[in-house]
N, C-alpha and C positions, 0 to 999 in steps of 0.2 A: 843471795849467794851468787858468786861469780863463777862462770864456767869457761874453761880454757879451750876445750875442743868439742865441737858439736858436729853430728852427722845427720843428714837428711836423706831418707830413702824413698824413692819413687821410681820403679823400673818400667813405668808405662809410657803412654804416648805424649804427644806434644801438648795437648790441652792440660792433661793431668799434671805435667811437670811445670807448665807456666802457672798453674793454680798454686803451686808451692812457692813461687818467687816472692809474694808478700810475706810469707813465713821467714824466708831467708833474710829479707830486708829488715824485718822487725827484730830478728835475732842479732843482726849486725848493729842496729841502733841500741839494743839493750846491752849487748856485750861487745863493745867496739874493739877490744883487744883479742877477742876469741878467734880461733881458726875454725872456719866452717867448711865442711866437706859435703859432697853429694854422691850418692850411688844412683846411677841412671843407666838406661840402655845406650848403646852406641850412637843411635840417631839423635837423641835429645842431648847427649853430651856435646854435640857439635856446637849448639848455641849456649849451653851452660858455661863452657870454658871461657867465654868472654864476659861473664858476670863478675864484676870486680869484688863482690862480697864472698865469692867462693874460692877457697885456696887450693882444693884438691878434688878431683873427680875419680870415682871408681866406676868402672864400666862392667855392667852385667847384661849380657845378651842371652836371653833364654834359648834362642835357636842354636847358639854355639854350645851351650851345655847339653842340649838334646843331641847334637852331632857327636859330641864327646862320648855320651852314653852309648850311642849306637856303635861307636868304634870299639869301646870296651868299658866295663865298669871301672877299671883302674884309671882310664883317661878321664872319666867323669869325676872320680874322687880327687884326682890330681888338680883338676880345674877348680873344684870347690876349695881345696886346700890352699891354692894360690890366692884366691879371693879372700879366704879367711885370714891368711897370714898378712895380706896387705892391710886389711881393715884393723886387725888386732894390733899390728905394729904402730898404728897411729895413736893408740891410747886414748880413745874418746871418753869423755865424761857423760855425754848425753846423746841419745839417738831419737829422732823423730821418724817413726816408721809409718809411711803412708801407703804401704803395699797391700794392706788387708790380707796378708799372707803369712801364715805361721812360720814359713821357712826363714824369712828375714828376721823375725823376732828371735828365732833360735840362733841365727848367725850372730845377732847382736849380743845375746846372752853368752854364747860360747866365746865371744871375743872379750868378755869381761866388762862390757859397758854397763855401768851401774844403774843409770837412769834411762829406762827404755819406755818411750812414750808412743802411743798410737791408739788405733781403734780396735775394739774387740768385735769383729764381724764373724758371726756364726762360730764362735768359740775359737777363732784362729789367733786370738791375742793372748794365749796362755803364757807366752814367754815375755810379755810386756808387764812391767810392774806399775805403770801409770797409764791407765787406759779409760776410754769412753765407749760404752756399749753402742753398737751401730747396727741397724737393720738395713739401712740404705740411706742415700742422700735424698732428702725430701723437704719440700716447703721453703727452703732457703738455699743460697748458693754454696757450692762445694768449697769455694775460697773461705767462706765464713766458718764452715766446719773445720777446715784446716787450721785457721787462725785460732779456733777454740783451744787447741792443744798448747798454745803458748802459755796458758795459765799455769801449767805444771813447772814452768821455769820463771814465773812472775814477770813475763815480758809483755808489755802492753802492745796492742795492735795500733800503731800510730800511722802506718802507711799501708793502704789496702790496694794499691795499684799493681798490675802485672808489670814485670820487668823483662825486657829483652834488649841486650846491648848489641848493637849492630856495628861492626868495625867499618872504618872509613873505606877500606878496600872493597867491601861489598857495596857500599853506597856508590863508589865510583863505578863499579861494575854495572849497577842498575842504571845509572845515568848513561853509561856508554851503550848499554843494551837498547835503551830508548832511542838513542841517536842512530844506532845501526838499523833498527827497525823502521826508521824513517818517520817516527812519530813527532808531530809538532808539539813540543813540550809547553807551548803557550796555551794549548787547549786544556780544559779540565780532563785529568786522567782518572779513569774509573777502572778498578780491578774487578774482574768477575771470576769466581772460583766455582765451576759447576760440578766438581766431583764431590765424593762423599767421605773422603778420608780413608786411610789404610786400616785403622784400628777395628772397624766393623767387618772387614773382609767381605764375604759374599752377601752379608746382611746390609751392606752399604746402600742397596737399592731402596731401603726404607728411609733414606735420607736425601734421595735425589729428586729434585723438582722437575728435571727433564730438559733435554737439549732444546726442544722446540720452544719451551717457555723462555729459556735464557736468550734464544735468538730474537724473539719478539721484544724482550726487555731491552736488549742492547740496541735494537733499532729505535725504540722510543727514546732512549737516552741520547743517542747520537743525533737523531732528528731534532730534538728539542733543545739540546745543550751544546751541539757541535763538539761533543766530547770525543776523546780517543779511548777506546775500550781495550784493555789488555786481559786476555784470558790466561788464567794461571792454573797450575796443577802439577802433580808429579807425573812420572812416565806412564803410569796406568791410566791417567786422565787424558792422554793425547787423543785417543779415538773420540771421546766425548767432546773435547774442544774442537776437533775437526768437524764433528756433526753440527755444533753451534755455528761455526764459520760457514758451513755449506748452506744452512738454513737462513742465515741473516742476510738482509738486503744491503747492509752497509759493510765495508771492509772492517775486519777485526784484526788484532795483533795477538799472536799466541806465544806465551813463554812456557807453555806446559812442557815438563820434562827437561827444562833448560836451567833450572835454578837449584842451588842448595837451599837448605832451610834459611840460612842467613841471607842468601840472595833473594829468596821469596820475601823475607821481611824488608829488605832494602827496596825492592820494587813496590811493596805496599806503602812504604814511606813516601814514595813519589806521587801517590794517588790521593785525590780528595775524598774518595769513597771506595768501599769494597763491598760487593754483593757476594755472599758466600753461603753455601749449604751448611748444615750442622756438621762441622768438621773442625779438626785442630787448627786449620788455617784461620778460622774466626779469631782465635786467641792470639795467633801470630800477628794478625792485622791490628787487633786491639793493643797488644803490647808494643807494636811499632808506632802507635800514635795515630793510626788511620781510623776514620769513622766507619764503623761496620754496620751493614744491613744483613742480618743473618736470618736464614729461613729454617723453620722448625716444623717437623711432623710429629713423630712419636715421642720425642724427648722434650722434657720441660725446660724451656729457656731460662726460667727463674732459678733453676738449679745448675744447669750446665751451659748457660748462655754467656754472652759477653759480660765482662766485669771491669769496672763497676757498671751495673745495668743502666743507670740513668743517662749515661753518656753515649749510648749506642741504640740502634733500632733493631727490634726483633719482629719478625713477621710469622704469624701462624693463623690458621683458619679459624680456630676457636671452636672446634667440634666438641660435643659432649664427651667423646671418648678420648680426647687429648688431655694430658699426655698419657700414653699407655705404657711407656717404658718406665718401670718402677722397680726399685730394689734390684737393679742390674739385670732385669729380665723384661722381655717384651712378649706379650701373648701373640698367638698366630693371627695374621691379618692378611686377607686376600684382596683387599680393595685399596688400601692406603689413601683413603679419601682426604685425609688431612693435607696431603701434598697434591693429589690429583685435582682437587677442587679449589686449590689456591690459585687465584687468577694473576695474570701479568700486572693488571692495574693495582692489585693488592700490594705487590712488591714495589711497583713503580712509584706509588704515592710516598713510600718511605724514602726512596731515592730523591724525590723532589724536595723533601724536608731538609736534606743535606746539601743538595746542589743548588 
C-alpha cells in the first residue's frame, strides 16, 4: 500500500530524536512521493528542519504547556487545541508514535489518523491500533527497536545510519571559530565533551567521569599527538570545562556555551575524534561523521550507545553491576564505581586506536 502523508512523533531529547532518523530515511526510500512530518520539541526541531526528508515540523514544548496551565486551564486547552488543529489539518494516513505516552496516541486518534503505530509501554498504547508490547529497551539498540515498527507499513530497513544535515553556514562558522581561537588547523583536532547532557537533570552526576580525569586525558593526547583539544558543552557545562582547563598542563580551547546544536555538529565535523560522556552529544558526533569514544557508567552502551556500534569506541569498566539502568529506572547508588574506577589509560587506549 502507498501512503501519502506520514507523521513521526518523538518529543524527547537529542539522542532519542536522532535514533528516529533511520526510520525517516527508510520511510522516504519506501514512499518517495510521501510527505513526512515530525512532532518534536523546540530544541531538536532546530536540526530536524534541515533534514531534506522532512516536509513539516510540529513543535511541542512540555514546559510551554505547563506554563499555559499555570496561567489558566483555558490557556492550556487553547494551546492543545492549536496543536490538535495543526496536526488534524494535515490529514495524515499513518503516525509512528515513539513517545511511549498515551497523550500522543490520543492526539493521533482524535485527529483521525487511521494507522497509529507505536509501543505499548505500561498500557499507554491503548489508542494505538498497531503496537508492540514493550517493558523497556534491553539487549539490543534502541534504533533496532524503532526500525522494527516499519513492518507495519511493509517498509524494509535498508539504511541504518543516523542522519544530521549540517548547513554550510554552520560549517563556515565552525571553521571561523577555529581560526578566531588561534588553533592550528593542521594539527589533529580532538573534541572533548565532559558534561552529562541536559536530559538527566540532577542525575547527570551518574554520567560524569570527572574533570580531573578529562584533564589528564587531554594532557596525554596533546603530549603524544601534538593535538589541539576543543572542549565542548552547553552553557551549564561552562564551569566543568573551566575546571578541566585549570587542571590540565597544556592549553585547551573551550567552545562551551558558544554553539547551537548545529554549530556543535559543525565543530565535531572538523575533528578526527570526539571523547564524550554518555550524553546526546555522542549521537550528534556520530551523525556528523566523527569517530566517537563514549564513556558509560550505569547505562548499557549496546542499547543506548553510538550507532552503528561497530564504527565507534565504547569505554566501560565492566563491573558485575553494569548496566544498572534498566527499564528506564536506575537503583540507588552511593559509589558510582563504574565511573570512579575507570582509569585515564582505559579511555586513552581507545583514543589511540583512532588517532
